[in-house]
C-alpha positions in Angstrom: 4.1 -19.1 28.6 2.8 -22.5 29.8 -0.7 -23.6 29.5 -1.8 -26.4 32.0 -4.8 -27.9 33.5 -6.4 -26.2 36.7 -5.0 -27.4 39.9 -6.5 -27.2 43.5 -3.9 -24.6 44.3 -5.3 -22.4 41.5 -8.6 -21.8 43.3 -7.9 -18.5 44.9 -6.7 -17.0 41.4 -9.8 -18.7 39.7 -12.1 -17.2 42.1 -10.4 -13.7 41.8 -10.5 -13.7 38.1 -14.1 -14.8 37.8 -15.1 -12.2 40.2 -12.8 -9.4 38.3 -14.4 -10.4 35.0 -18.0 -11.5 35.8 -18.8 -10.3 39.3 -18.6 -13.6 41.0 -18.3 -17.5 40.2 -21.7 -18.0 39.0 -21.8 -17.6 35.4 -25.1 -17.6 33.2 -25.0 -18.9 29.6 -28.1 -19.4 27.6 -30.3 -19.3 30.8 -28.3 -21.9 32.7 -25.9 -21.1 35.6 -22.6 -22.5 36.0 -20.3 -22.6 39.2 -17.3 -21.7 37.0 -14.9 -22.3 39.8 -15.7 -25.7 39.8 -15.4 -26.6 36.0 -12.6 -28.1 34.4 -10.3 -25.9 32.4 -6.8 -24.3 32.2 -4.5 -21.6 33.5 -1.9 -19.7 31.6 1.4 -19.4 33.6 4.3 -17.0 32.9 7.1 -19.2 33.9 9.5 -16.4 33.2 7.9 -14.2 36.1 7.8 -16.9 39.1 5.0 -18.8 37.6 2.6 -15.9 37.7 -1.0 -16.8 36.7 -2.0 -14.7 33.7 -5.3 -16.3 32.2 -8.0 -18.9 32.6 -10.2 -20.9 30.4 -13.2 -23.1 31.8 -15.6 -25.3 30.0 -17.9 -28.1 30.3 -19.0 -31.2 28.2 -22.7 -31.2 27.8 -24.9 -34.3 28.6 -24.8 -36.6 25.7 -21.1 -35.7 25.0 -21.5 -34.4 21.6 -20.9 -30.8 22.3 -18.6 -28.8 24.7 -19.1 -25.2 25.9 -16.4 -22.8 26.7 -17.8 -20.9 29.7 -15.1 -18.4 30.5 -12.0 -17.0 28.9 -9.8 -14.3 30.3 -6.3 -13.1 30.0 -4.4 -10.5 32.1 -2.1 -9.9 29.3 -3.9 -8.6 26.2 -2.5 -9.0 22.8 0.1 -11.6 24.0 -1.4 -14.7 22.7 -2.7 -15.9 25.9 -6.3 -15.9 25.1 -5.8 -17.7 22.0 -3.5 -20.4 23.7 -6.2 -21.1 26.3 -9.0 -21.1 23.8 -6.9 -23.7 21.8 -6.5 -25.9 25.0 -10.1 -25.7 25.7 -11.3 -26.7 22.1 -8.6 -29.5 22.0 -9.9 -30.9 25.4 -13.5 -30.7 24.0 -12.4 -32.5 20.9 -10.4 -35.1 23.0 -13.7 -35.7 24.9 -15.3 -36.9 21.5 -17.5 -33.9 20.9 -18.4 -32.7 17.6 -19.1 -29.1 18.2 -17.8 -26.5 20.4 -19.6 -23.4 21.3 -19.6 -20.4 23.5 -21.5 -17.1 24.1 -20.6 -13.5 24.6 -22.9 -10.6 25.1 -23.8 -8.3 22.4 -21.7 -5.4 23.7 -18.6 -7.3 23.6 -17.3 -6.3 20.0 -13.7 -7.3 20.9 -14.6 -10.6 21.8 -16.8 -11.2 18.7 -13.8 -10.0 16.4 -11.4 -12.3 18.4 -13.4 -15.5 18.1 -14.3 -14.9 14.5 -10.6 -14.4 13.6 -9.9 -18.0 15.0 -12.5 -19.5 12.9 -15.6 -19.5 15.1 -19.0 -18.8 13.4 -21.9 -17.0 14.5 -24.6 -19.5 15.4 -27.6 -18.0 17.3 -28.8 -14.8 18.8 -30.5 -15.3 22.0 -32.6 -12.1 22.2 -33.3 -10.6 25.7 -31.7 -13.5 27.7 -29.3 -11.2 29.5 -32.2 -9.3 30.9 -33.5 -12.5 32.1 -30.1 -13.3 33.8 -29.8 -9.9 35.2 -32.9 -10.6 37.3 -31.1 -13.5 39.0 -27.4 -11.7 39.1 -28.0 -8.1 39.8 -24.3 -7.3 39.1 -24.7 -7.6 35.4 -24.7 -4.0 34.2 -27.3 -2.5 32.0 -24.7 -0.7 29.8 -21.7 -2.6 28.7 -18.6 -1.9 26.6 -18.6 0.8 23.8 -21.7 2.2 25.9 -24.0 -0.4 24.1 -27.0 -1.8 26.4 -26.5 -5.4 27.3 -29.5 -7.4 26.3 -28.5 -10.4 24.2 -26.2 -13.4 24.1 -24.6 -14.2 20.8 -23.6 -17.9 20.4 -20.5 -18.8 18.3 -19.7 -22.3 17.1 -16.9 -24.3 15.8 -17.4 -27.9 14.2 -14.6 -30.1 15.3 -15.2 -32.9 12.8 
């Protein structure tokens, strides 16, 4: 597997991956909307299978440059190290930009993601109560009920200090 920066020819894969996982390219995080197909990031490439794209991470460096946010992370190969490698690439890029903190959010129903991030050293930082209900008013494709039959209401912010 190869992790490389997003290239222009990856755009159709990126849009497909964002639509498959988040309903479209507009991603809401802590009350802000990101056009995720325009963000920097990395793709995972299976170089043993004709350079098949198998994962995506996008991120943004926030104004002031002291923190970066991982906006999306997805893998088409579960339990194969794809997500971990992509997450590491984004964190390294955020660190290289001079940021002291990396953060990300996930919804309260995503128990698997919460475990994934915590196993990799991310810490729970904030609970944004009710914020998904606000985002749903702007993006109707966000379901009421999510994974594990849990109502989706909140975003949980996790962080990693880089210095």
